[in-house]
N, C-alpha and C positions, 0 to 999 in steps of 0.2 A: 871598490868597484877590482881594482887587480887584487886585492887582498881576497875577496868575495871569489873572484875567479880562481883564484892561485889555491884555495881552500875543496875545487869542485874540477881541478886539473881533470880528472881520472874519468867524469862524466860529461864534462863540455869541451870542445874543442873550437877554439879561438882562430879564426883564419884575418888575421886585419887588411883592412886596403887604405889605399894612398888618402890622407888628410882629405883631398879634393877628387871625387872621379864620376863626374856626372856620367861618362860613358858605361859604368857598373852601375848606375843606379835607376829603378825604371820609373823612380817620382819624375825625373826628369821626363819622361815621353809623355806622361800626365801633365808636364810643364808646358810641353813645347803644345800639347793637341788644346791645352787650354788657351794658351796663346793664339795659335791661329786660331781657332773658334770666335776670339776677344776680335781679331782684327779685322775678320766678316762683316761685322753689324757694327750700325754708326756709333759711335764714340758713346760714353755714358756722360751726361749731365751732372752727374750728382753720385756720392756715397752708394746712397739708397739704390740706385738704376744697376751703379758696377755690382754691387752684392746679388742684387737679380737677378742678372744675367749669368754671373759665377755660378749661381745656386740653380738656375736654369739648366745650364750644361751641364753641371756635375747631377743632375736627375737625370739626364737624357743619357748620360753615359751609365745607369744604374741599368738601364734599358736595351744599353747593348752588351753584353759581356761578352763576346770576341773582340772588339775595338779595346776593352779593360784589358784581356789577357793578351792582347798584342803588343802590350806596355812591356809585360814580361816574357815576349818571345822574342825581341829585337835581337838582333847578333852579336850587338856587344853586351847585351847585358841577358845573357837568358840563363833562365833559372828553373832547375829541375822540381818538376810536380810532380 
């Protein structure tokens, strides 16, 4: 990867981030949202039930674009778009 990037230095700017920086990662916002939603429901009794609950929540998020956008607008990991 480094060789590939070096060959394209004039076209691609690389901005390294720390190895672990959840405060800079919008995925963490989704993780928090999912975990919060899961703790409000009765515990899953099987792997199938857990999978179904997670999928239902993710499908619900597809109908709530503002909520999904909020993961990118958080003050600690705001993205320009």
